[in-house]
N, C-alpha and C positions, 0 to 999 in steps of 0.2 A: 485377524482382519488378514488377509494375501495381500501379494503384491502379484496381479497377473495381467498382460498384456488386455487389450479393449480395442476395438474395429473402431472405423468412425461414423460408419452408419450408426442412426440413432433408428429406437423403437417411434416410429411417426405415428404407427396406429396406438400406441399408448400414453404419446406427447398430447395426439389431438382427444383422447378421453377427459386427457387434463383438461383441456382448454376449455372442452366441452363442460365439465364438472365444475371449474368456475363460475362461468359464465351462469348456467341453471342455479346456483347459488347463489349468486349476488342478484337476480333478477326475481329469485322467492324467497329473499329476507324479508323487503316491505310487508309479504301479505303474515309471515310470520310476525314481522314486528309490532302490525297492527294488533295481534294478540296482545304483546310483550305492556304496551302498554295503555292502561286506561283514561280514556280521551276527555272524559270527566274531571283529572286531577289536575291540580294547581299545578300550571307548570311555565314556569319564567317564559316573560315573550323577549325573544332576541331582536331589536331592528340594528338592520342593515344598511350602510348608508354608503353611498357611492365615494371610491378610494380616487384620487389625483395620480396617488402610487401608485399605477396601472401594475409594473413589473414588482413594485416590492422592493425595487433598489434601497430604499433609503433605514439607514437602522436607527426608526424611530419608535424602538418598542426597547425598554428595561428587559434584562433575561441575566439570570444567576446561571449559566453555564460554563463563563469564562474562569468565575474568582470561586463561586459559588454564592454572594453576594449579588440582591439585585442592583447592576448598572448597565445604563444606557451605554454600546460603543464610545460616541464620544466624551463619554468619563471615564472609562476604561483606560489606565495608563501604561495599554501597551498594544502592541500590534496587530489587530485582530480582524479579520472582515468574518462578512457573514451574507451567507447565501439563502433565503425563504421559500418555499414550497411556488410560489408565483414564479417565480424567477427562473426556477429549475422545469414546472412545465410548458412556460413560454420561450426559453430559451433552448428546450429540448435539451436540457443536461441529461448525459447517461452516466459518465463516469467518471473517478477523481482526474482522469486528463482533461475534461472538459473545465473544472474548478481555476485550472492553469491562466485561462483565459480572462480570467475575474478576481486574481488573489493576486497580487502583489509579493514577492519572495517566493513561489512556487514555481518550479520546473523539476515532471516528474520524466526522468529518466527510464528508459523500458526495460522493468521486468522480465523481458521476455515476451513482452504482449501481456500480462496481466495488469488488468487497472485494479489492484489491491490495495496502495497506499500513494500519499505524497511525498512528494523530496518538499522540503519547506528549507531554505538556508542552505540547500547543499547538504541535507542530514534526512534520513528515509524519518520521516513522521510515525508518530503512534497514531493507531488507530481509535477513539474513545465512544464509547455506545453512553447517552446521557448523562456523562462526564466520569465515567468508568472505563478503565485501558483496557481493552481486549488481547486477546494473545495475536502474537505476530501475525503479519499475512506474508509470508516472503513467497511472493509469487502463487499460490496457493487460487484465491480467487476474484474475481470482480466485486468490488463493490459496487453496488446499485444506489445511484442517488436518490432515484425518482420515487424510493422507498421512505426518502426521509421527508421530515416537515421541514427542518432548519438547517442548515448547515454551520459550524463555528470553524474556523481556520486563526488559529492561536501559534502567531509567530515566536518562538523561545522556548524556555520552557516552564512546565505547567504551574496551576496552582498550585501552595502547599496543600489545598484540599484532596487533591486528586491524588496525591503519591507521589512518585517519583517516575519522568521517563525522558523521552528524547529531549535533546536540548533543541532540535531543531522547531519543534513542536507537536500540533496537536491536529487533527482534523473530528469533532465530537460531532456523534453522528445523533441528531435527534431524530428518532422515527415517527412517521404518521400516526403511527399506535398511541403515542404519548399524547396525541391531541385528544383523547375521547372527555379529558377536561371541556373542550373546547365544543362538544355536538352532546352532551347527556342534559342540556335544558332546551335542545328544541323540541319544538312539537311532535315531531314522530320519527320514522325510519328515514332514512338519507343514505345518497352516495352517487355513485357514477361505474360505467365501466366504459372500457375502453379497448382500442386495440392501436396499435401499430406496425404499418408495413411500410417496406423498402427497399432500398437496392442490394441486391446482391440475396435476396431470397431472408430478407430481415422477416422474423414473425414476431411478434409479444402482445399478450393479451393481459388486461389487468384491471384489477377492480378496486373498489374500497366503499366501505359499509359503516354507519354509523347508527346507533338509537341508544335512548334514551333507557330506564329502568328502573323498578323501586323495588327496595327490600323492605317489608315491613313501613317505617315512615325513613327511610334513608333513599337518599337518589343517587342514580349511578349512570353511569355509559358507556359503551362498549364500540369499540373502533376495529374495525378490519381492512387489512390493505393483503392484497395478493398480484403477484407478479408471476408469470409465465413464459420463457424466450424458446425456442427454436429456432432456429437461424442460421443461414450460411452468412460469410464475409467475403469481404475483399480477398483478404487472402487465400490460395488453395489448400485445402484441404481443414482449412481452421473453422471450425462449424460450433459458435457456441450456444450453450443450452444452461439455461438455470431456473429453478422455481425458487421463490419466495414468498411465506408468509409470516404476515405479523399479525397478533391478537391482545387486546391491550381493553383493561378496564379499570375506571377507577369506581369508589364509592365512597360519602359522605355517612362515616357511621354515623358520626354525629355534628353538631354544629361544631366541633373543636377536631375531630378524628377524622382523615382521610385516610383511605388505603389506594394503592396503584399496582395494576398486575402487570406483566405482558410479559411475550415470549414472540420471540424472532425463529425464523427456518431458514436458512437458505440451501440449495442446493447444485452442485454445478458440478457440468462435465468439461470446463473449456480448457483445453489444452494451452501449455504455452507455445508462442509465436517466436522464435530465436532470431528471424531474420537472417540477414548476409553472412558468409564467413566469406575467404578468401579476400579479407578486404585489403582493396587499394584505393591509390587515390583516382586511378584513372575508372575505377570502378565506380566511385560517387559522382565524378564529375559527369562521366560520358554513359553508366550502363552497360561498362564492359568489362565480362568476367572471363577469368583465368578458367578453361576446361580442362578435361583428364580425368582419367579415374587411378584410381590410387593406387597403393601395391597389393597383392592378391596375398592376403591372408587369412582366408574362409578356408581351412583343412578338412572340415570335419560334414560339411554339404549344408550347413544349416543355413536358417533365415540373416543367423548375425553372426557377433565375433565373439566366443565364450571366454573366459580368463584363458585357457591353452594356448586361443589363437592371438590375440593381445597381449600374451605376456606369455612370460616363462615360468611357470611356481617351484623355485626351490630356497632349500636355508639357507642359500648363499647370498638369497637376496636377503636384506634386513629387516624387521619388522616394520621396519618406519615406510618402506616402499609397497608394502603387502604381500612380505615374503613373494616376490615376482618382479622380476626384469622385465621392465615396461617393452614391448616391441612396439609401441602406438608414439612413444614418444620422448624424448630425452631432457634431462634437469640441470642447468649449468649452475657452478660455482666459483668464486674468484682461483683464477687462475694456478694449478698447483702443478704444473710444469708438463703437461699431455693434453691430446683432444681441445688446441688452443682454437678460440673462435671471439670474436671480438662486435662487442655493442655500445651504441653509447660513450664509446671511448673509453671502455673498460674491457678490460681483457678476461678469457672468461675459459673455465673447463668445466664440456658438456658432456656429461656422463652418457656411456652407451657400450656397445659391444664391438666399435672399433673407432678408430682416431678419427671420421664426421659423423659422427652418429645424427649429427642432425640433416645428414644428406637424407631424404624419403623420398625418392623422385614422382612425379607423378607419370603416365603413359599414355599416347592419344594425345599432348596437349593442341591446343587452341584455344581462342577467345568464341566469344560471342556478346550480345545483347539479351542482358537481364532484363523483363519486368518487376515493377514494385510486387505484381500477387505471388510472384515466385519467391519461395523462401525454401527453408532448412526444414520444412516440415517433413514429417514421414507419418505414415496412413499405423504405421505398429506406438506412436505417440499416442499417450492416457494420461488423462488427469480425473481425481474424482474426489470430490469436497462434499461433508457435511458439514451443516453447522447450526450449534440451537445456541441462544442467548435469552436468557431468561431474568428478569427484574422485581424486585416486590419492592414498596415502599411502604413505610405507615408515619404518616405524619400528623402530630399533636400539638397546637398553640393551647396554652395554659393562660388563664384568667388576666396574668401581668402580661399574656403580648410575648413570652419567651415561647421560640416554636421549638420541639423537640423533633428530628428525624432519623428515624431509623431506615437503612437500605441496605439489600442485600444483590448481590448480583454474580452471575455464573455464566460463565462462557464456555466452551465443547466444540470443538475442529477434530474430525477424522478426517486424515487427506493422502493422497496417495498419487504421485505422478513420475510419468518416465519419458525422457528426452533420448532418444537414439543418437545422440552426440556422444551421450555414457555418462549420464544422470539420474538416478533414482532419487527419490525421495519420498519416505514413510515416517506420518506423524499420526500415530495411535491415540486415541482417545484422549487428545491433550486437553486441559481441564484448569481453568481460574476461575478459583472461589474468591469472592469478598465480602466481607462487612462493616458498614460503616454506621457511625451513630453522632449527630451532629446536634450541638443547641445553636439557636439565632434568635439574637437579642441585640436590644437598641439601647444607647446610654446617652443621657443627653442631661447638659451642666453649663452653666454659665457659656453659650454661643456653643460649645462642642457638640458634638452629634459622631454618636460612632457607632454603626452599624459592625457588629461582631458575628463571628461564629467558630467556635469551638469543639473539637470531637476527638476520636478515636479511632482506628480499623484496623481490620487484620483482614492478610491478602495470604491466598495459600496458591499458586503456579507448580503445578505437577504435568512435566514436559518429557517426553521423550522422542530424540530428535534424531531417523536414521537417514545416513545420505551414506548416496555409493556414487563416486567421482574418480575415482583412481586412474582408469583410463579412456577421460573425457579425453576427446579427440574434435576440433571443429575444422580444419581447412580439406580434411581429406575428400570430403564429398562433393561429386559432378552438381549443382544445382542444376542444371539445365534436365542432366540423365535422370536424377533424383535418386531415392534408397538404394542404394543393394549390400547384398550381404558381405561387401567387405569392407562395409564404410558404417555399417550400424550395431554399436557394442549392445551387449546383449544386457536387459536388465536385470536388476539385482532379483534380487529372491531371500527368501527369510531363512531356510533350511540350503543353503547353497552348498553344504558338505556331504549331505546327507547319503550314503552311500560308497561314501571316499575311502580308501585305504590309502596307509601311510606307511613307507620307509622311512625306519628307525636309526639312530646312533644308538651306540653303547649306553649311553647315558636315557634314552628312551627316549629323545626330542624326533619329531619329526622331522624328514630332510626331505624329502621329494616325493610323490606320485606313486602309490605301488598300481594301484587300479581305481578306476571311476572315473567322472569327468564331474568337478566343481565346478559349479552355479557361481554367478555374479554375488560378491559378499557386499553388505554395505560397510566399510573401511570407517565410518563413525557412528556409532549408537551411546550417545547424551542424552542419561537420563537424569533428570535432578530436580529435586523439590524446593520450591524456595519461600518458607513464610515469613511474613516482613507484618510486625505490629508498631502503627505511627500513631500517634498522638503530634495534634495541629490546631493552629489557629490564624483567623482571619481577621482585623480588624480595619473596615474604612473609614475612616477620621474625617469628619468635616469642622473646620475653621473656617466661616464667613465662607469666603470663595477660594482659599486653598484647603487640598485635600491632600492626608496621607493613608497610604495604603500598605499596610505592614501586615506580612506573613509570616510563619515559619512553622516546622515542622519535623521533628523527630522520629526516627525512624530503626525499631530495630531489625534486623537482618538474620535469620538463620537458615543455613544453606545445606544442601547434601547433593552432593553430584556424584557419579560414576561413568565411566566410558568402557562399554562390556560388546565391542566390537575385536572380533576377529580374524585374521590374516586367513588367507589360503591355506595355509600350513595348519591351521587351526591353534594359533596361536595370540594368546592376548595382544591389540595394538596397544593399548596403555598397562603399564604395573602398577598404576596408582593405587587402584582398587577403589572401595568409597571414602571419601574424602566427605570431609566437614568444616564448617566455620560459623563463628558468628561478631557478629560488630554492629555499632550502633554510628551513625551518622547526623550529622543536621543538614537540612535546606533552610534557604529563606527569601522571601521576598521586600525589599523596599524599595518603594517609588513616591514621586511628589509630584503635585498637580496641582494649576491655578486655572481658574476659569473667569474669564474677564467678560465684560457686557459686552464686546463685539462679538463674542460666539467661541472667540480662539482659546484654547484649553491646550498649554506647551506643558510637557511632563519629562521625567526623567527616572529611569525606573534600572535597582540594579538587581541579580538576582544569581544564586549559586544553589545549587541542586545537586542531589545524588542518587544516581541510581545503576543497578546491575549491567553490568559490562556482559551482555548475552550472547549465544548463538545468534542464526537465523530465524529462531522459533521463540526467542528471548526467555531461552531458558542458561543457567549457569553454565559456565566450561566446564569441565573436569580440572584441567590441568593451571587452569586460573585460581584458585583456589588457595591452595598451600603458598601460593606466592601473593595471596592476598590483591590480586589483579582481576577480582570480579566484581568493583564495585567502581565508580568510572566518574570523577564531578567534572560537572561543567560549570561554567563563569557566561553570564550576559549585564552587558551596559547599552542601554537601549535611552535615544532622546529624540522627541520629536513634539509633534503639535496636530490636534483635531480641528475639526475648524466646523460647525454646525450653524448655518446663519441663511439670510434672505426668506422670511418665513419658513424656515424648516426644510428648504428645497435643494439646498445645497450642503454634503456633507465630503469634506475631504482629510486626507492624512498624510503627514510628511514622516519616514522615520528614519533615521541613523541606527545603524548595531554594530556591535564588537563583542564577539562570543566566541570563548574556546571550549574545548572538549579533549576527553580520553576516553578513547573508542574502541570496538573492534572490528574490525571490517575485512573484507574478502572471503574467499571459500574458506579459508584457514584460520576465520577471524585473529588477525594479524592485531596486536596495540597499536597504536594509530593515536597519533596529537593534531585533531584538526582545529585549521583558524580559520574563522569567518567573520565579514566585513562587509555592510551593502548599508544602500539607499533605499527603501521603498514607500511609493506614491500612491494613492490610493483617491481618486474623485469620484461621485457619485450626484448627478444634479439633475431634478426635473426645470431644463429647460422654461418650457410652457407647460400647460397639463396635461398636453397631448406628447410632444418631443422629452424625451429625457436621454443622459449619457452615460457611462460606466468605463471607464479610463483607469488603466494601472500600468507604472513602469519601474523598472527592477535593474538597479545594478548592483551586482556581488563581484565580491574576491574570496574564495575558498581555495587555499591550500591544506596539504598535510604532510607530518612526517610520520612514516610508518613503512616498517619490514613487508612488505604486502605480498604475498604471492599472486605473480605474473606472469599470463600468455601472454608470449612476445607476437607480435606481428610478425608472420611468415614473411611478407613480400617486404617489409624493412628490416628484416636481420638476413633477409637474402642479399639486400642490394647494399650492405654493409660488409657483406663477405663476399665480393664478386660472384655473387648466386644470381641465377633468374627464380624469381617464387615459384615455379613448379617444380621445382627441385628439392624444395623441404615443405611442398604441401601434403604431404601423403603422410605428416605425423605430426606433431607438438611438440612447441620448443617452451619451456619457464624458466623460469628464477626466481629466488625471493630479491624485492624490489633492490634491496642497498647493494646486492651485488653488482647491478645494472645502473645505478647512480652514485657507489659509494654510500656509505653508514650516513643517516640521519640529514640526506636529502632533503628540503621541502620542496614540493614541487605544486602546480595547479590541480588540484582534483581536473581529471578530465570529463570531456560531457556535456559539459554545466555553463553555459552562453553566460558571460558577463553581463549583458544588457538585454532585456524583453520591455516590448512595449505591446499595451494592448486597449485598443478602442473603439468603445460599443454603442450602437444607437440605438435606440428605439421608438415606435412611435402609433401612439395609438388613434383611434378615431371612430364617431359614430356615424353608421350605415343600413338604411335601409333594415331600423328597427334594433340593432344589436352592435356588435363592437369589431371593428378590424383590426388586427394589431401587425405590427413590421420589426424586424431587427436588421442590422447588417454592422457587421463591424470586423478586425483585423486582428490576429496577434503577431509582432513582429518579432523575432529570433535571430540575434546575434551570432554569427560564425563562432566557431570553437573545435580546436580538437577533438578526436573522438578518446583520447586518453590522454594519463599522466605523462608518457614518452612524443606522446604530438608526432602521433605517426601517422594519420591522414588527419586534412581540416574537412570539415564538417562546413560547408556553404549554408550563410547566413536565410532568412526564408522568409515567406509572409504567409500567413494561412487567411482567407475569406470565409465568412460565414455567416448566413442569412437565412432568416423565416418570416414566412407568414402566414398569419390565422385569421381566423372570424370567429366568433362565438355571440350565438342567437340562442336567446332563451336557457334551455336544456342541452342545446346542441355547439358543440364546437370541434374546429378540424385546424391542425397546423402541419403547415408543408415545411420543413427543414432540411437546409442546406449545405453540407461539410466542405471545405476546401475548392471552393466554387470556380475558381483560375487552376485548379489542378497541377499546384505547386507539388515539384518533387522536393524531399527534406530528407535526413534523416537524423535520425535519436541516438544516442550512443547504450550501451547497458551497461546496467547494475555491474555486474560482475563480468567479466572476460571481454572490460572495454577496449580492449587490444584488438580483437579477433571478431567479433560480433558488434554490427549496425542493423538497425530496425529501418528498412523505409518506409517512404509514408505512403499511407493507403489514397487513391484514387478519390475522385470527386463521389458521394453518396449522398443520397438523396433518402428521407423517411417523410410517412404520410400517420398523421394522428389522428383520431376522431375519439370524441368523448360524447358519452350520454350521461346527463345529471338525472337523478329519480328521486322522487320523498320531496319531505319539505325541505 
């Protein structure tokens, strides 16, 4: 696979053909389905009764998704939230960002506009698919929640059944396809077809189809869901498009054996939306941006800055800086007697070709008002992703009611992206494969009932992460003017040194470039294979009203990793070569709960988990293997209570947690200790058969200790050194955090508010032979500093969202509006939070029309 620029314009005719084809297939399926099922067959009749819980807000269904054992949410001794298909549809949820308003403990920072994963309790959460951890999604593609039958958000370490993962939590995605179990006994084919149109040329078409079938005497069901998007957006030059297809079937081979198979394919070319740079308090408070042109560096007359324009390749520059002195930035270290600067009370030496390398002035300096739809986006930016996910389950129940489940899971991603401030990523053929075999059985004796699961698993992660970021520069572009050849860093290519001839020294080492023009190189290429063999057990023991949940797993990790990147002088970035290691670790969970007659269920949980200390893609970092730092331990203490009562009309949960973790953070994956504690509250209530409410509240305190690579806010640095921002905006100023704070400083993690409150009300009413439904609510987010250095304060905000819909027989319509009051607010970035902030979208409106067909 090659890394290549793409234009912003889309092949509209090709997309239109896809939409037409999707509509034709779905409308045609009932015809084919009528032939697939003999009307004379003995089909089980399903009686549908009216539900008073119209939006499906109450967690009144048992699920095995959280721990692998059938438990209702009120009986699950952990902080868990559930969002079912009805709620997704009637709240018009589109992305994981929308889940924040329904989920305590969640606040998703901007990963440059890609809504791929949640942040839970201040940590990036893992994405799971039917209980299997997926390949990490580091700003690669948007997670389409409309493709889910159910979403479960678990806060804290995952169940021992599921292996190892983030201490923050997991988003477990149960696809629509998996509900074929619910459609295989209907009397005939059925489904729906819908379209969403909205502000800024939003265009989405989707459809769903289910049908029963028989093979001999075995009955089964088929389920298909598809969605195609080809839209514009609020942000200039951002035009997201994607295709999602889910296909699944299951079949009862016999009364005791069931097969389940499914496939999900997603394709996306949604580029990243970095947001604003040149961030000052005046920019956030008043929308006033400093304007001015960057220094002239483009000497070759091309459309971007090649390595010999953004730097100077030479062996005098060490391997650690790509054998090239940067011409677009300076790196600061503790003061060593020259090039003195100060920041945060610390004296620094900033390295460069003169005594003040941080000075890189703009020309034609001024100010202007900037609107929220203008960002750092460049027409040359691109992103392409293809993802395939496959599962296959064989479940057999023996005559003694012991269930044996064997599961296969496969996840594949191919992704590339380019951001013209100087970042290129390529993840070719990333794969995860997992096998899991488990026995589920009950034991009952003398008032003790225990539901148990024991099993083993094998997982292989084969990952190749290529990153180019050596000359990333953020503040040099004038966003009012847009990109120019002097502020566009060229994308990396796979053969950057082709045709380059070097001068050498007497020992044969390359010293300078004799001829040729090197392209941008990947300064990281971490290839890793991790094999994990695990054994696990879970036991839910009920002794009258007391429940004890015990779980543990032992994992044997075998890892192999290598960094094969080379510098601009064709020298290896790392001299480690291929490194490998093997180690075994335990993870466990202990919970105690009590179910009272009043409906209150107090509980306490203690959990310890060990997981791979991975890079952004989830792979092993080669440098961490010799030092045994490729595993990280996390610890959770959690107490709380849950309540379900008043004729099962009210569900409430209150949780206090305290958790610690050692992890890898930042672009250079620095070892970081994270400490978080907080209180989470969730309320879901049916006030009447027409009126319901959903409320959440979160208070969190998240601190970290780590020598994280930091890009310093230019305006803040300038103010502390007697300069104006425009005098430093032509380049980048960076340092390791310990240089700026002193070693071992504990800082509050930037960009994450301490307090968040959401309240939403819903209403449904019969009208003209159908049902009208409406929702209205808000999310309030407290003010917070954009970064750990507290350079800019982001104000608090309130965002209102509402919808109104109507359903009559087979037709339904839903009108949904976001940011009703045009609130202007800002979200910090996951990376480079000192220099990048994402402005909010303005009000948007969408209309979804849906037609149901079949039985």
